N, C-alpha and C positions, 0 to 999 in steps of 0.2 A: 475843513479836513478834505483832503483829496482822495476820491477812491483809492488810489495807488498806496498811499500811505495807510490807509485802513485795512487795506488786506495783508494780512501777515504774509510773511515769507516763508516756504518751506525750505528749509535748508537740511543738513545733516544732522544738525544739532536737533531739529525740531523734529524731525521723521521718527517714527517710530521704529525702533529695533527691528520687531517680526518684519514691518515692511523693507528695511534695509537688508535683512538676510534674505528675503524672498528668492530674488534671482539666483544667489549662490546656492540654496537647498535646492531649487529645481535642476540646476545645471549639475548639482550632485546625482539627485535621483536620475537623470538623464545618463550620467556617466555610470552610475552602479547598474542600469539598467543594460546597457551593452556589455560591460566587463564582467558581468555573471556568465552569459552564455558564450562571449569570446575565452574566457578562460576554461570552459567545459570543451570547447572546441580543441583547444591548444592540449589539454590533457588527451583527449581521444586521438589526437593527430601523434602526441608523443607515444601512447600506448600502441599504436599502429606501427609507430616506428620502430618500437624495441622488439614488436612481434615480427617485422619483416628480417630485423637484424638477427634474432635468434634462428630464424626459420632458413634464411639465405646464407648463412654462416656455418650452419650447422652446429649449434653451440648445445644442443640437446642430443638425445639420442635420434638417428635418421627416423626412426617410427613415430617420435614425438615432434620433429623438426619440421613443420610444414608452415608455408608462407600464407599470407593473407589472400593472395593471387589463387592457391590451390582451394581454400574453402570458398572463395567467391566462385570458381569454377562449379563446384559440386552445389553450390546454392543455387545458381542459375538454372543448371541442367535439372536439379531437383524441381524447381520451380516449375519449370516448361513441363516435366513429366507430370505434376499432379502431386508427386509425394509429399512434398513438404504441405500444402494445402489441404490434403485429406487428413492428414497426420496433426496438422496444426487445428485444424475443425474438431478433430476428436477430442485433443487435449482441451481445449479452451471451454466446450460445451459441458465436459465434466467439472472443470474449474468453476464454472458461473451455477452449475446447479448444485454443487458442493457449497459455496459460498451463501447464495439465496437461504438453502435450506439452513445451515448453521446459522447463518445471522440473525433469520427471524426467530429459530428458537433460543440463540444465544441471547438476544436482547429480552425475549420475554422471560427467561430464566434468572438473567442478571439483574433485572427491575424487580422481579419477585422476591428474589433475595436481598436487594436492597431495603424493600419496603418492610420485611420482616425479619426483624435481627436475630431472632429466636431460633428460626429455621436456617438462617445464613451459620451460627454457632453450631448448630447439629450438622449440616451438612459439609461444613468446610474442611474438616480432616479428610473426608472420602472425595471431596472437589479436589484438594492439592494432592493426593496419592496419586488420582487417576491424571492428572495433568501433568506429572513428572514421570509418568509412564511414558517410555521411548515408543511413538506410535507406530514407527517402520516396522517393529517387531510384530504390529498386529497384521501387516500386509498379508502374510500366508492366511492367517484365518480367515481375514475378510475373502481371500480368492478361495477357500474351502468353500465356504458358507455361501458366496454370491458366483462362484466362477470367475472363469476370465472374461469378465462383462465391464462395462461402464460402472454397475453399481459398485464393485469393487473398489474401484478408484475413487468414486465419490465418497463411499463409507471412509476410507483412508483420510482423505481431505476434511470430510467434516469432523472427524475426531481432532483436527489440528484448529480449526477455525474456531469451534465450538467454545473452547475455554477461552481464546483472545478475546471473543465478542462479549461472551458472559461476564468476564472479569473487568472490561471497560465498562458495560451498562451498569454494574454493582457499584464499581467505584464511583461513577458520574453521579447515581442518585444520591450514595453516602456523603458526597460532598458537599449538599445542601446546606447552605450557612442555617443554623439553628434561629437566629433573630428572625430569618424570613418565615420560618415556621410559626415561632411565636405571633408575628404579626399577622398572619393569616388565622391565627386562633382568635386573635382580638378582632380582626375584621369580620368573625364569622363564617370564613370560607367553608364549604363543605369538601369532604375528600375528593371529589372530583374536581373540583375547582383548584385543590391544591395539587393535585397530581398531573394536571394539564399545564397550570399556569407558573408554577414553581419546578416541581421536581423535573418534568421532563424537559423544560428548557434549560435547566442546569446541567442536565445528562446527557443532553444531545452532543455537545461537543465530544465526550469521552465516547461516545457511542459511535461516531465517524471516525474516530482514531481508531477504536476497534475494529471497524469495520474495513478501513482503508489496510491496516496491517492483516486482517483477516485475508483480504485479498490475494494478497503476496503469498501468505502459507497456503491458501487453497491450490495455488500453482505448484509449491512446493510439492505440498500431499500428492496431488495427481502425479505430478512426474516421477516421485519416488515409486508410487505405486507402479507406474509404467515400466520403471527400471526392473523391477521384479519380476513382473509378468503380465502381460497384456497382448492382445491381437495387434493394437494399432497405439499411435500416439506420440509424441515425440520422445519423451522417454524411453520409448519402445526402440525408436530408431537410433537413439545413444547408444542403448545397450547392445543393440546388433551391430553397429559398425564399431564399436569398441573390441566386441569379440572376432572383428575381422581386421583390426589396425589400419582402419580408414580414419586416422586422425583428423583429416581436413573436413571431413563430414561431421565428426564429433565436435570441433571448434566451431562449425558454421552454425549448427543447432542449439550450442550453447549460448552463442551469441545472441540467435534468432529469441531463445528464451529471456535473456538479457533485456534484449529492447521490449519484449511484451511486457514483463516486469515493470519497466520504465514509464511505459504507456499506460499499463493499468494503475498504476501509482499518480499519474499526472490528471488521469480521469477523474477518478477520485479526489484529489486536490481541487478541480475545476466544480466538481459536483458538491462538494462541501464548501467552497467560496458561496455558490449560489445559494445552497439552501439554508446557509446560515449566515445570509447578508444582512440579517436584522441585528447580528451583534456588532459591537463595535469593532473597528480594526486592531485595536491592540489586545482582544480576547480571541481574535481567529488567528 
C-alpha cells in the first residue's frame, strides 16, 4: 500500500463544518467591527447636517437658530480663555466625589439588604418612597444647608446615585442560585467563604451595571444642581448663557456634556471588561 493511497484526502465532505465556516465567521466579525463605527459616524454627520440646515435657513426662531460654526467659535474662544476648562474641572470633581461616596455606601447597603431579607422587607417601603421623590426639588434645601458650594452639588448627586447602586447590589446578591447555596452547605463552607466565593462573584456584574449607570446620573445631578445655583460649573454656564440668549454657547456646552457622558460610559465599559475578564464572554 502506497503512502499516497493510505493518506485520507481532506475534501469539503470530510472537513468539519466548523472549520468550513471559520473564514466566513472571521470575515463577518471583521465586517461588523467596521460597520458599527462607520454607521455611528454617518448618523453623527447626518445630525450635524440637519443642525446646519436648521441654523442656516432660520427654520426656528432667530434666537434659537444657531449654526455649528457659531457654537464652534464659542467653544474655541472659551477653551483658549480657560472658561471651559475651569468650569469642566469644577463639575467633574463634584461628579467623581459624589459617585465614589454614593457607590461605596450604595454597595454596602445593597449587599447588606440582600443578605438580610427581614431588614429588606422592613425598609423596602421607605426605600421606594425616598427613591420616588424628585431629587431636584431637594436642591434648594441642600443650598440652604451647605451654601453655594461643591458640597451642595455633591449632596444632590449622591441622592441620585445611591439608590441606583444600592438597587443593583441588592438585586445581584438576591440573584444567587439556591442550588449553589445548598451545595456550599453540603461542602461545609463557612459564611465568609460563601460570601466571597459565591455571593460576591454573582453580584459583581449587577454592581458594575449600577455603578456605570450611577456615573451618568452623578453627572446629571451635579449639572442639575449647578443649573439652580452655583458659583461655577458647566450647568452654571448653561444657566448664565440661557439668560443672555446666547444659544450658540448653550449648544456647545450641551454637546460637551454629551461627549463627557459618552466617554465616562466607555471608560466604565473598559474597566468592567477588564475587571470581569474571568467571566465567560456570554455572561459579559
